[in-house]
C-alpha positions in Angstrom: 0.0 -0.2 -0.1 1.4 3.5 -1.4 1.8 5.9 1.5 0.2 9.2 0.1 1.5 12.6 0.8 -1.0 15.5 1.8 -1.1 19.2 1.1 -3.2 21.2 3.3 -4.5 24.7 1.2 -5.7 26.9 4.3 -4.5 26.8 8.1 -8.3 27.7 9.5 -8.9 26.3 12.3 -11.3 23.3 10.3 -7.7 22.4 8.8 -6.5 21.2 12.3 -9.2 18.1 12.3 -7.8 17.1 8.5 -4.0 17.5 9.7 -4.6 15.3 13.2 -6.5 12.9 10.8 -3.9 12.7 7.7 -1.3 12.0 10.7 -2.8 9.1 12.4 -4.0 7.5 9.5 -3.0 4.5 7.8 -0.4 5.2 4.6 -1.4 9.0 5.0 1.8 11.7 5.5 0.9 15.2 6.1 4.1 16.7 3.7 3.1 20.8 2.8 0.8 23.4 3.9 -0.1 26.8 2.2 -1.4 29.7 4.1 -1.4 33.3 2.6 -0.6 34.2 6.0 2.8 32.7 6.1 3.9 33.1 9.8 0.8 31.3 10.7 1.2 28.4 8.3 4.9 28.4 9.7 3.2 27.9 13.2 0.8 25.4 12.3 3.8 23.1 11.0 5.8 23.7 13.7 3.3 22.4 16.1 2.8 19.1 13.6 4.9 16.0 14.5 5.3 15.5 10.7 6.9 18.8 10.1 5.4 19.7 6.8 6.9 22.1 4.2 5.4 26.0 4.2 4.1 27.4 1.8 2.5 31.1 0.9 1.0 30.5 -2.5 -0.8 27.2 -2.7 0.3 27.0 -6.5 3.7 26.3 -4.9 2.6 23.9 -2.8 0.8 22.0 -6.1 4.0 22.2 -7.7 5.4 19.9 -4.9 6.2 16.4 -6.2 5.6 14.5 -2.8 2.0 15.9 -2.5 -0.5 13.4 -4.1 -3.5 14.6 -2.2 -4.6 18.3 -1.6 -7.0 19.0 1.1 -8.8 22.7 0.5 -9.8 24.3 3.5 -10.4 27.9 2.2 -13.2 30.0 2.0 -16.0 29.0 0.1 -15.9 31.6 -2.8 -12.3 30.0 -3.1 -13.3 26.2 -3.4 -13.6 26.2 -7.4 -10.2 28.0 -8.4 -8.2 26.0 -6.0 -9.7 22.6 -6.9 -9.6 23.3 -10.5 -5.7 24.3 -10.4 -5.0 21.0 -8.2 -6.8 18.9 -10.7 -4.9 20.7 -13.5 -1.6 19.6 -11.4 -2.7 16.4 -11.2 -3.5 16.0 -7.7 -6.5 14.3 -6.4 -8.9 16.8 -4.3 -10.9 16.5 -0.9 -12.8 19.9 -0.7 -14.3 20.9 2.2 -18.0 21.9 2.1 -19.9 23.4 0.8 -18.7 22.8 -2.3 -19.0 25.7 -4.1 -20.6 29.0 -4.1 -23.0 28.1 -7.5 -23.6 24.9 -9.7 -21.6 26.5 -12.5 -18.2 26.8 -10.6 -19.4 22.9 -8.8 -20.0 21.5 -12.6 -16.6 23.4 -13.7 -14.5 21.3 -10.7 -16.2 18.3 -11.6 -15.1 18.6 -15.4 -11.8 19.6 -14.3 -11.4 16.3 -11.8 -12.9 14.1 -14.9 -10.5 15.9 -17.5 -7.8 15.0 -15.3 -8.3 12.1 -14.3 -8.0 12.5 -10.5 -10.7 12.0 -7.7 -13.1 14.5 -6.3 -14.1 14.2 -2.6 -16.6 16.4 -0.8 -16.3 16.6 2.7 -19.4 16.2 4.3 -18.9 14.0 7.4 -22.0 14.8 9.2 -23.5 11.3 7.1 -20.7 9.4 9.2 -22.0 10.9 12.6 -22.8 7.3 14.5 -26.8 7.8 14.6 -26.8 8.4 10.9 -24.3 5.7 10.2 -26.1 3.4 11.9 -29.4 4.2 10.7 -28.9 4.0 7.6 -27.3 0.6 7.8 -31.0 0.0 9.4 -32.4 1.4 6.4 -30.7 -0.7 3.7 -31.2 -3.9 5.7 -35.4 -3.1 5.5 -35.7 -2.6 8.6 -38.4 -0.3 8.5 -39.3 -1.0 5.3 -39.5 2.0 2.7 -38.8 5.4 4.1 -41.9 8.2 3.8 -40.5 10.9 5.4 -37.5 12.2 7.1 -37.9 14.9 9.6 -35.0 16.7 10.8 -34.4 19.5 13.8 -31.6 21.5 14.9 -32.0 24.4 17.6 -29.5 26.9 17.9 -28.4 30.3 19.4 -29.8 33.2 17.6 -27.4 35.1 15.7 -27.3 39.0 16.9 -25.2 41.8 15.4 -23.0 41.7 18.4 -22.1 38.3 18.8 -21.3 37.0 15.1 -17.5 38.5 14.5 -17.2 40.5 11.3 -14.6 37.8 9.4 -16.6 34.9 10.4 -17.2 34.0 6.4 -18.6 30.8 6.8 -21.9 32.4 7.7 -22.2 36.0 6.2 -24.3 35.7 3.0 -21.9 37.4 1.2 -21.1 38.3 -2.8 -20.9 34.5 -3.8 -23.4 32.8 -1.8 -22.4 32.3 1.8 -25.2 32.0 4.4 -26.7 29.1 7.2 -28.4 27.5 4.7 -25.2 26.6 2.8 -22.7 26.3 5.1 -24.2 24.6 7.5 -27.8 23.4 6.0 -25.8 21.7 3.0 -24.8 18.9 5.9 -28.3 18.4 7.0 -29.0 18.2 3.7 -26.5 15.8 2.7 -27.6 13.6 5.6 -31.3 13.7 4.7 -30.4 12.5 1.0 -28.0 10.1 2.6 -30.7 8.6 4.8 -33.7 8.8 1.8 -31.2 7.1 -0.7 -33.3 8.9 -3.3 -32.8 12.4 -5.4 -35.6 15.2 -4.9 -37.6 16.8 -7.5 -38.5 19.7 -5.8 -38.4 22.0 -3.0 -39.7 25.2 -0.8 -38.6 27.3 2.3 -38.9 29.9 4.9 -36.0 31.3 5.6 -35.5 34.3 8.2 -33.7 36.0 10.8 -36.1 36.8 13.7 -34.4 38.9 15.9 -31.8 40.8 13.9 -33.8 42.5 11.1 -31.7 41.3 8.5 -28.3 42.9 9.8 -26.9 39.0 10.3 -28.0 35.8 7.9 -30.6 34.0 8.6 -31.0 31.5 11.6 -34.1 30.0 11.4 -35.3 28.2 8.5 -37.8 25.5 7.4 -37.0 23.5 4.2 -39.1 21.0 2.5 -38.4 18.6 -0.4 -40.3 15.9 -1.9 -38.0 12.8 -3.4 -39.0 10.8 -6.5 -40.3 8.0 -4.7 -42.5 10.4 -2.9 -40.7 10.7 0.2 -41.1 13.9 2.0 -38.0 15.7 3.9 -38.0 18.4 6.2 -34.8 20.1 7.7 -35.7 22.9 10.1 -33.1 25.3 12.4 -34.5 26.8 14.8 -32.9 30.2 16.9 -33.3 30.8 20.7 -32.1 33.9 22.5 -30.5 31.6 25.1 -30.2 28.1 23.4 -31.9 25.3 25.4 -31.3 22.6 23.3 -33.2 19.7 22.4 -33.7 16.1 23.5 -34.1 15.4 20.0 -31.5 17.1 18.1 -31.3 15.3 15.0 -33.7 13.3 12.5 -36.9 11.0 12.8 -37.2 9.1 9.9 -40.5 7.5 9.4 -40.6 3.9 7.4 -43.7 2.3 6.3 -42.8 -0.5 8.7 -41.1 1.2 11.3 -40.0 4.9 12.7 -36.4 5.4 13.9 -35.2 8.2 16.2 -31.3 9.4 15.1 -30.4 11.9 17.3 -26.5 13.1 17.8 -27.2 15.6 20.8 -27.5 13.5 23.1 -26.2 11.0 20.9 -28.9 8.0 20.6 -30.6 5.7 18.2 -33.8 4.1 19.0 -36.0 1.7 16.7 -40.1 1.1 16.6 -41.4 -1.4 14.3 -44.6 -2.3 13.8 -46.0 -4.3 16.4 -44.0 -3.1 19.2 -45.1 -2.0 22.4 -42.2 0.8 22.7 -38.6 2.0 21.3 -35.4 0.1 21.2 -32.2 1.6 21.8 -29.6 0.4 19.1 -26.0 -0.2 19.6 -23.9 1.2 17.1 -21.5 -1.4 15.2 -18.0 -1.2 16.3 -16.7 0.3 13.2 -18.7 3.1 13.5 -18.2 3.6 16.8 -14.5 3.5 17.4 -13.2 4.7 13.8 -15.0 8.2 14.0 -16.6 10.4 10.8 -13.6 11.9 9.6 -11.2 9.5 9.9 -13.8 6.9 8.1 -14.1 9.4 5.5 -10.5 10.2 4.7 -9.9 6.3 5.0 -12.4 5.4 1.8 -11.6 8.6 0.1 -7.8 6.8 0.3 -9.0 3.6 -0.7 -10.9 4.8 -3.4 -7.8 6.6 -4.8 -5.7 3.2 -4.5 -8.1 1.2 -5.9 -9.6 3.8 -8.3 -13.1 3.4 -7.2 -16.0 6.4 -6.9 -15.3 9.0 -3.5 -17.4 8.1 -0.5 -19.1 11.6 -1.4 -18.2 12.4 -4.9 -18.5 16.0 -6.5 -21.9 14.9 -7.8 -23.4 14.4 -4.4 -21.7 17.8 -3.1 -23.5 19.3 -6.4 -27.0 18.0 -5.1 -26.4 19.5 -1.8 -25.7 23.2 -2.9 -28.6 22.7 -5.6 -31.4 21.7 -2.7 -29.7 24.8 -0.6 -29.8 27.2 -3.7 -33.4 25.9 -5.0 -34.5 27.0 -1.1 -33.1 30.3 -1.2 -34.9 30.8 -4.4 -38.1 29.6 -3.2 -38.0 32.0 -0.1 -37.5 34.9 -2.1 -40.1 34.0 -4.9 -42.7 32.2 -2.2 -42.8 29.4 -4.8 -41.8 25.4 -4.7 -38.7 25.1 -7.1 -38.4 22.4 -9.6 -35.2 20.3 -9.4 -32.7 20.0 -11.1 -32.5 23.6 -11.3 -32.9 25.4 -14.7 -29.5 26.7 -16.2 -31.0 30.3 -15.5 -30.0 29.3 -12.2 -26.2 27.6 -12.4 -24.6 30.9 -11.6 -27.1 31.9 -8.8 -25.3 32.3 -5.8 -28.2 33.0 -3.0 -28.5 36.2 -1.3 -26.3 38.9 -0.9 -25.8 40.8 2.7 -22.6 41.8 1.9 -20.8 43.2 -1.1 -17.8 41.5 -0.2 -15.8 38.8 1.8 -12.1 38.2 3.1 -9.8 36.2 1.2 -9.2 34.2 4.3 -10.4 33.9 7.5 -7.6 35.7 10.1 
């Protein structure tokens, strides 16, 4: 088994988890990091056991022959250009979510990977959270029959003008499509699609910010989507001034022959089948419990590279998650259902704009 060299582009907070996962992974070696803030990259390198080579320009990292795989941890509006450059350099790409700001950008990323014969994986690790991964196995085994509905609820704290730092690009509704539905809702969308194992025909949404009167991005939304098989999916985020939380943060999955509760705060999984008197607690399989979402996604991607197979979350999956999120924004703007796939006229649509520009990199 060949050891693959990994290069991390962008040394913000999320990059640390990738570095730790790569350094601990089998047949993976952290060999390089790049960040326009060179001192930050140097500091990060000094803290890693592998002492990766430091670059200020990620194009120099892409020229490093020791780098086989690139992990892109840049702000979302920069994902497309970095992914395309990496693919053109012959590097496999693990791109953090959200995949891109527009469908046009996402398609260009997919095309670049295919043209250059490299693998493209999108970092939707939520589908591998233990309750969701185990629920998926139960559904695939036919434990609740046909999925007829998935209901997701995710309470959070309200976003107020004095509590959101100006440089938090991940949730700013920016010039190229940032916001909570895109940057965090995409995780819930991906997990719901994974549980349904179906594609969707239309989407509707109500998106708002109750307490800041438009001064910050949305913090409350209700998205409804219909699958080709007729399954209904709802994803809701509710913002409280004081986040009390809930006993059932996660998904209720309704099947033709049973119901699954898959919650991650607190982490638990229960099932009730037709004829049962109550819910039964389900233990997680050992591989799901012991490995964790981040290591599993990286391991499966490395195996896809080694075996020349489809990545665990290929580019088209990231594309469809963006399409659903952008369809939700359009639905809210137009007060109407949006058909999926979105028409070509929306392929460069980037969601609502609250700020005219975004920082190039998070300080």
